[in-house]
N, C-alpha and C positions, 0 to 999 in steps of 0.2 A: 633867982633871974628875975628882972623885969617882967611884966606881964605884958608887955606890949611888943617884949622882943620873936623876931621872925620864928624861932626857935620854939620858944612858948609856944605859940600859936600852932605851929604845925605839930606839936607833938598832943596837942587840945585836939587837932583835926585828927589824928592817928585814933586817938581814945575814942573819939565822936564813932569812926568808921567800925575800929575793930570791936566795938562794944555793942553795935546795931544790931537785932537779929535780921534783917535783911540788908539787900546794898541801898544807900543814901542816893539819891540826886543833890542836883547844886540847891535847889529850893529848900529841901529840908535840911540840908547843914548848913545854910546860909542861918534860915530861921531859927536851929539849935542852937547856933554859935553866937547870933546878933552882932554880928559883922558886917561891914559893910560888902557887897556881892561880889564886886571887885577884887577885893582881897583875898575873900573865900577863895574865887577862881582862880586866883593868880599860884595862892600855894594850895591847890589843887594840882595844875598844870606839873608846877614843880615838885610834888610828891610824885606823883603818874609818871614824869619824865626819867625821876630816879628809881622807877620799879617798885616805890613802897606801897603806892596805891595801884590798881588798875580799874581803867574807866571801861564799860561795857558800852561801844559805840552806838549799839540801838537804842538801848534804853538811856547811857547817859547815866548810869547809877555807879560808884565807887566801892570797890572792897579792896581787903589789902592784897598788895601787889607781890610779885614772885621774889623779890630783894628783902620783902617781909619773912615771907614763907619762908626762903633761906635760913635767914636768922633764927625763927622758931626751930627751924629743922636741928641748928646748930645747938640752939640752948635745948632742947629736948634729950637731943644725943648726950649733950652733957648732964642731963638729969637721968640717964639709966634708960631710957626707953628702949636702945636696942640692946643694951645687955638682958632685961626683962624679955623682948619678945625673942633673941635669938636660940634659946634653946627650943621653943617651939616653932621657930623657923626652919631649925635644924632637920627636927621630926619630920617635918610635912616635906621638906625636901629629900630627905630621904627615901619617905612612903612612895612619894611622887615620882621620884629618879627625874624633876625638874629644879629649875633656878625658881627661887621665892627672893619676893623684894619686899621690904616694908618703904614705901611711900604714901608720898602727898603729893596728891593729882592739884593743881594751879591749872587756870583757865586757860595758859600758853605751856604748860609745862609738867612735866613729874619732876621731884624732888625726890631722890632715893636718901633714906638714913641708912639702911642696910640691907645688904643680900646675903644670901648663901646660893654657893653654886655647887654645880654638879660634875663640872670639869668638861661640858659641852661646847662645842662649837657654836656661836650664835653671830649674826649680823643684823646690822638695823637698814630698815628702806627709808629711801628718803622720797618715793613719791606714791600716791594713794595704791595704784594697780600693784605695784611693787610689794607695797607692804599687805594687800589683800591675798597674794601667793605666797607671800609668807606667813601668815596667819592657817593658811590651808595645808601647807607644808607641817607646820608647826601642830596641827591638828593632830596629823597622820601619825604623831608620835606620843601622843596623847595614848596611853591603854584603854581598848575599847570599855572597862566598865567606869572606868573615871568620867570617858567622852559621854557616856549615857546616866549618868549621873549629873553633871554640870547641865545637860540640857533640861532632865527634869527637873532641875530646882533654878534653874533660870528664867 
């Protein structure tokens, strides 16, 4: 693949962002790549629009995006992470009588890798006030000894 192709450059940017210990801004990425700022910016916008990168609007820094996280989850699932976690999740689910989820938290979403269900109905809230009310209702269903343990450890 030619060194100047857009795909090669996009992959180089992805390598740079994913290998960085902290989120990088445009100046840091441009300096490291040694490419014109306008080219780097154009590629970052394309990758951000494709959800392969995410951009923190306040700090103007770039991190792996939700699409990349989904790819990672699918890859990890194929590599047995769900199978390794499943027996432990089942034990925890039986012990707590609560739903247990193995998931990845992205800045904008939660990606579920695997869940163990207890057979209880549930619903999702679409407003903050509704979510708070549901959390209070859910907390009532947690056995008191687990509620106190959670409060002390958190």
